[in-house]
Steps between C-alpha positions, in 0.01 A plus 500: 500500500413178320537165673701226329289203396462230236504755217821663634672279762787627711693244704761615752726244662827506691808435288617145561864600469731799533456762224740759365482795265810598306549828318809497283763325708351579842247318715248771594253278685539172686240331720364175630169681565382567143139485387425349161193643327320318222240727346262386225712394200790742571849369579565452872643797691727479804452766770793573733461651848617863473761449775673235285536735202803728459290818505813717459482413127129579473345839427124539511354646182181690425350204315186348654277236344173356621402133512131448577594190704814613682480879520744778410857399418788741553822458303874516554790562266814302579834681474828322562823645367428590137207259465147635516173309471203738487191389692647150538339426838161559653322480830144515630518731801132449586386185319140385496378274780517184286874555439593676823804272537673704228529809721864586570629289210670578170490312169724537194445488124692190397599648164710757695592312819587132524280334763591143583466231768809403699568157642627569855668160512701581185601846624570389858509123552486558878197730486334309785808506722804719554860384540693583813852547359675485839340180617492343154148373558154574369279715718127542458341844482341450845846449653631809327200704617572387858861623472395832347257566786791486746713737290524877550329670207720807539258684724656367820234234558421154373156346468586244769739501796863435409630149557740440786862525377666167436857636527687705759606857439879516442692617805233405756707205626733740692231732629490749217642622175872569473 
């Protein structure tokens, strides 16, 4: 495997914003953990973590190509409803050491899939906080996390001990339920 250098530079950096991939009218990938790859004089490529891609629309194909700098790329055809894009996405399952960060990520051909940055503030103006509808006040994520840790996850246990009740059980004032 060849090592990137001055004659063929490869720069990998974290995406500075949220990224999405849209196929037809559906968002098929959405992440705030994208990697942006700038390789030699090619257009930049955005790589999405596999767990942020709607893999139910992806079918691996037999196509494999080899890049002397990145390794063997495997390809995926995207199928959604009646739309099909052959070999529209690729992944390096075992990338070379110099680009090891690409393992477990998928990229899309932008002539078949729209890949674009998303401004979190435009999509969700309260992206740094959440609104408590009952109290009508803004709550920070740390406060919400604290509440969630005291809530039963459905398995009969919470992450922390339950808070003491702040109300009485109905009927207890006369020694029991009626």
